[in-house]
N, C-alpha and C positions, 0 to 999 in steps of 0.2 A: 499557576500557569505551567509550571514544570510538570506537574502531575498530569495535566491534560495533554501536554506534548508527549509524555511517556506513553500514555494510553493510546494516542493516535499512532505513534510509532509501532507499538505492539500489534495493533490492528492491521496496519499496512504489512508488517513483516509476516503476520499470520496468513494474509491473503497470498503473498508471494510464495511462501513455503508450501501452501496447499496447491498452488498452481504448479510448482516445480515437481511435487510428488505425483502428479497425475501421470498415468501411463501413456495416454494419448496426447501428443503435443497439440495444443490448440492456440489459436491466435489470441493475443491480449486484446481485450475489449477497450473501447475508448475510455470508459469509466475507470478501469484499472490503470490505464496509462496516465490518466490525468490526476489521479490521487496524489502521487509524489510531487507533481508540479504545484498543485493547490496547497499542499502542506508546506512546501518551500516558500510560497508567496505569503502564507499566513504567519509563518514563523519569523519572517524578516521585519 
């Protein structure tokens, strides 16, 4: 279970790092905003 949580955390961090590195600021999509919420619900 810990391995799965680690992989999901790395995927989420990768998405946000890629979003921060973009030159043009863009709005966060609903999917990107809901991923941390879903992960929090699943991990509890």
